[in-house]
C-alpha positions as MATLAB code, in Angstrom:
seq = 'XXXXXXXXXXXXXXXXXXXXXXXXXXXXXXXXXXXXXXXXXXXXXXXXXXXXXXXXXXXXXXXXXXXXXXXXXXXXXXXXXXXXXXXXXXXXXXXXXXXXXXXXXXXXXXXXXXXXXXXXXXXXXXXXXXXXXXXXXXXXXXXXXXXXXXXXXXXXXXXXXXXXXXXXXXXXXXXXXXXXXXXXXXXXXXXXXXXXXXXXXXXXXXXXXXXXXXXXXXXXXXXXXXXXXXXXXXXXXXXXXXXXXXXXXXXXXXXXXXXXXXXXXXXXXXXXXXXXXX';
ca = [
     -33.941   93.894 -100.303;
     -31.139   93.373  -98.029;
     -31.884   90.264  -97.683;
     -32.189   89.325 -101.382;
     -28.846   91.219 -101.787;
     -27.161   88.882  -98.994;
     -28.778   85.805 -101.081;
     -27.498   86.898 -104.222;
     -24.094   87.042 -103.636;
     -23.619   83.913 -101.462;
     -24.818   82.161 -104.324;
     -22.483   83.909 -106.818;
     -19.932   82.011 -104.213;
     -21.465   78.782 -103.593;
     -21.756   78.416 -108.060;
     -18.344   80.049 -108.663;
     -16.933   77.338 -105.418;
     -19.077   74.292 -107.099;
     -17.456   75.485 -110.808;
     -13.767   74.392 -109.346;
     -15.648   70.939 -108.596;
     -17.666   70.461 -111.868;
     -15.306   69.559 -114.599;
     -17.032   69.593 -118.124;
     -20.123   71.744 -116.722;
     -17.372   74.484 -115.227;
     -18.284   76.822 -117.994;
     -21.998   76.846 -116.921;
     -22.109   77.389 -113.446;
     -19.350   80.591 -113.924;
     -22.191   82.009 -115.859;
     -24.675   80.898 -113.378;
     -22.530   82.566 -110.601;
     -21.653   85.908 -112.457;
     -25.445   86.215 -112.913;
     -26.071   85.723 -109.494;
     -23.523   88.831 -109.163;
     -25.542   90.812 -111.370;
     -28.198   90.576 -109.287;
     -26.465   91.175 -106.564;
     -25.535   94.766 -108.045;
     -28.773   95.612 -109.219;
     -30.494   95.177 -105.792;
     -27.465   97.450 -104.402;
     -28.697   99.857 -106.791;
     -31.421   99.963 -104.291;
     -30.168   99.371 -100.726;
     -26.865  101.378 -101.946;
     -24.455   99.349  -99.436;
     -22.357   96.230  -99.617;
     -23.264   93.028  -98.133;
     -21.050   90.410  -96.923;
     -22.601   86.872  -98.224;
     -23.222   83.997  -95.754;
     -19.982   81.952  -95.445;
     -21.616   79.103  -93.591;
     -23.636   78.700  -96.132;
     -21.174   78.519  -98.495;
     -19.095   76.369  -96.552;
     -22.130   74.204  -96.120;
     -23.301   73.663  -99.730;
     -19.086   73.083 -100.376;
     -18.987   70.116  -98.027;
     -21.988   68.808  -99.051;
     -20.593   68.689 -102.837;
     -17.136   66.795 -101.353;
     -19.631   64.433  -99.303;
     -22.814   63.902 -101.048;
     -20.976   65.185 -104.602;
     -21.626   68.068 -107.004;
     -25.487   66.404 -108.270;
     -26.690   66.383 -104.807;
     -25.534   69.890 -104.157;
     -26.954   71.025 -107.675;
     -30.336   69.648 -106.820;
     -30.344   71.904 -103.658;
     -29.951   74.837 -105.593;
     -31.983   74.254 -108.148;
     -34.894   73.944 -105.306;
     -33.499   77.609 -104.198;
     -33.865   78.709 -107.599;
     -37.651   77.223 -108.064;
     -37.927   79.696 -104.685;
     -36.164   82.733 -106.063;
     -38.511   82.564 -108.830;
     -41.573   82.722 -106.354;
     -40.286   85.580 -104.503;
     -39.248   87.420 -107.377;
     -42.827   86.987 -109.603;
     -44.055   89.022 -106.168;
     -41.132   91.176 -106.041;
     -41.673   91.938 -110.078;
     -44.873   93.694 -109.421;
     -43.342   96.057 -106.569;
     -40.146   96.987 -107.662;
     -39.447   98.352 -111.577;
     -37.125   96.541 -114.001;
     -36.878   93.466 -111.199;
     -38.752   91.323 -114.327;
     -35.322   90.335 -115.633;
     -34.023   88.399 -112.552;
     -37.057   86.486 -112.833;
     -36.104   85.209 -116.430;
     -32.738   84.599 -115.297;
     -33.544   82.521 -112.216;
     -35.827   80.601 -114.750;
     -33.029   80.401 -117.582;
     -30.358   79.277 -114.254;
     -32.904   76.100 -113.037;
     -32.887   75.155 -116.688;
     -29.143   75.099 -117.044;
     -28.686   73.117 -113.691;
     -31.156   70.461 -114.468;
     -29.149   69.697 -117.545;
     -25.455   69.264 -115.887;
     -27.231   66.836 -112.788;
     -25.444   64.057 -114.288;
     -22.763   61.863 -112.326;
     -21.371   58.397 -112.438;
     -22.251   57.229 -109.156;
     -25.620   57.833 -109.936;
     -25.923   55.382 -112.474;
     -25.066   52.898 -110.082;
     -27.782   54.297 -107.133;
     -29.511   51.020 -107.557;
     -26.173   49.089 -106.428;
     -25.349   51.688 -103.477;
     -29.536   51.311 -102.524;
     -28.969   46.920 -102.676;
     -25.994   47.653 -100.178;
     -27.263   50.299  -98.144;
     -30.854   48.018  -97.620;
     -29.551   44.176  -97.213;
     -26.162   45.920  -94.344;
     -29.152   47.744  -92.432;
     -31.162   44.840  -92.498;
     -29.045   41.644  -92.257;
     -26.596   43.445  -90.017;
     -28.920   45.294  -87.435;
     -31.003   41.948  -87.204;
     -27.801   39.483  -87.055;
     -26.419   42.323  -83.837;
     -29.627   42.351  -82.482;
     -29.650   38.506  -81.952;
     -25.926   38.104  -80.558;
     -26.168   41.012  -77.970;
     -28.763   38.697  -75.798;
     -27.614   35.134  -77.199;
     -23.432   36.316  -76.161;
     -23.781   39.420  -73.917;
     -20.094   40.147  -74.641;
     -20.117   43.630  -75.948;
     -16.852   42.414  -77.957;
     -17.461   39.032  -78.890;
     -20.949   40.359  -80.477;
     -18.629   43.198  -82.275;
     -16.393   40.684  -83.829;
     -18.977   38.057  -84.975;
     -20.750   41.306  -86.628;
     -17.394   42.383  -88.121;
     -16.877   38.986  -89.559;
     -20.263   38.535  -90.629;
     -20.241   42.043  -92.509;
     -16.902   41.201  -94.233;
     -18.085   37.954  -95.214;
     -21.553   39.275  -96.665;
     -20.410   42.210  -98.354;
     -17.984   40.758 -100.608;
     -20.758   38.065 -101.209;
     -23.098   40.871 -101.793;
     -20.384   42.185 -104.250;
     -20.043   39.579 -106.432;
     -23.392   38.706 -106.491;
     -24.330   42.531 -108.008;
     -21.213   41.480 -110.435;
     -22.545   38.722 -111.611;
     -25.857   39.744 -111.801;
     -24.978   42.843 -113.803;
     -22.855   40.281 -116.412;
     -25.947   38.534 -117.401;
     -27.572   41.694 -118.079;
     -27.947   43.839 -121.456;
     -26.316   46.938 -119.739;
     -24.485   49.884 -120.332;
     -23.568   49.999 -116.845;
     -19.921   48.358 -116.082;
     -20.561   44.896 -113.863;
     -17.325   45.428 -111.945;
     -18.117   49.047 -111.425;
     -21.404   47.898 -109.755;
     -20.178   45.337 -107.682;
     -17.968   48.110 -106.186;
     -20.584   50.672 -105.130;
     -22.404   47.476 -103.614;
     -19.832   46.037 -101.675;
     -18.394   49.555 -100.760;
     -21.344   50.829  -98.977;
     -22.479   47.875  -97.554;
     -18.934   47.475  -95.771;
     -18.996   50.956  -94.563;
     -22.811   50.343  -93.194;
     -21.094   47.744  -91.304;
     -18.484   49.421  -89.861;
     -21.122   52.234  -88.841;
     -22.820   49.601  -87.086;
     -20.665   47.718  -85.281;
     -18.278   50.699  -84.045;
     -20.289   51.098  -80.888;
     -19.226   47.375  -79.619;
     -15.535   48.018  -80.092;
     -15.845   51.503  -77.550;
     -18.693   50.412  -74.983;
     -18.837   47.629  -72.445;
     -22.439   47.233  -72.210;
     -23.549   45.184  -75.192;
     -26.832   46.658  -74.424;
     -25.923   49.951  -75.070;
     -23.638   49.209  -77.995;
     -27.022   47.635  -79.439;
     -29.252   50.697  -78.576;
     -26.527   53.125  -80.448;
     -26.005   51.105  -83.208;
     -29.372   51.005  -83.341;
     -29.484   55.026  -83.166;
     -26.869   54.626  -85.843;
     -28.144   52.792  -88.372;
     -31.780   55.180  -87.780;
     -28.761   57.999  -89.063;
     -27.902   56.175  -91.797;
     -31.296   55.658  -92.746;
     -32.029   59.647  -92.845;
     -28.917   60.650  -94.544;
     -28.922   58.268  -96.941;
     -32.812   58.671  -97.612;
     -32.725   62.437  -97.502;
     -29.666   62.501 -100.265;
     -32.132   60.188 -102.352;
     -34.903   61.794 -102.098;
     -32.823   64.849 -103.407;
     -31.253   63.654 -106.211;
     -34.229   61.400 -107.108;
     -36.510   64.120 -106.162;
     -38.678   61.228 -104.170;
     -40.499   61.642 -101.057;
     -38.755   61.464  -98.055;
     -40.626   61.242  -95.200;
     -42.406   57.440  -96.797;
     -39.445   56.162  -98.143;
     -37.699   56.524  -94.254;
     -40.835   55.364  -92.785;
     -40.161   52.170  -95.076;
     -36.710   51.867  -94.978;
     -36.313   52.192  -91.032;
     -39.866   50.208  -89.970;
     -37.700   47.148  -92.291;
     -34.310   47.120  -90.510;
     -35.734   48.029  -87.121;
     -38.619   45.714  -87.136;
     -35.839   43.207  -88.550;
     -33.481   43.925  -85.540;
     -36.496   42.735  -83.395;
     -36.957   40.126  -84.170;
     -33.510   39.064  -84.558;
     -33.273   40.147  -80.984;
     -36.508   38.384  -79.807;
     -34.793   34.380  -81.857;
     -31.341   35.212  -80.089;
     -33.454   35.391  -76.647;
     -35.842   32.690  -77.255;
     -32.948   30.329  -78.654;
     -30.568   30.727  -75.866;
     -33.065   29.893  -73.299;
     -34.134   26.952  -75.199;
     -30.226   25.670  -75.613;
     -29.544   27.051  -71.940;
     -25.984   28.301  -73.720;
     -24.362   30.081  -72.082;
     -21.172   32.150  -72.963;
];
């Protein structure tokens, strides 16, 4: 029961912190926070002791809300509410009076589902477009340039120039695409999200070439960076859209790394066929 008590007081503080970031949904999250505090006090009657919250978990959730947005964190909390329901349904048979907590947890879950709305999620298609294109195009370009030039700084510079030009091109294309559609989405915002995500991904991928002297080592780090970006974004997407993580990760990673491998071989072939030395 101490574990339940600790979980409830921790979630009380998490929801209280999220409420400060929630804007219109602040009152709802504050009520859920107070509900978790009531649960904590219920378990305290049995344990007869004060329990400190998990400070690391509180910090983690508040940091995630800053990095990935309120919706992402609330969706994580929603999953925990579902888990809590399952646990309490078992406990309720043994602990008198615990059944009201089950009703409370279900109420919390329903409230959380209603407030998971965020502007950036409306433009997640534009974000995916920018990310996928940057991963596929730039990873492939850097792989090809690495064998063609075999000069870390030169590959990095060429990749950066290519990436910046491509991000502007993608942003303008997305703007024109959304402009031609009948939609409530702003073409300007859609183009911003596409271009911004593309440029951010470019920065992550080209960075190793400016810090590492060996171009092949830099390429290896870039590939690891690409996999890490795919893991983070796929996890974000799986949480906010309730999509299977493994299937989408394998799909994105296979395409990006497959193009990178093909581009590396093309760069190798062109270097030998054309006899160009840099």
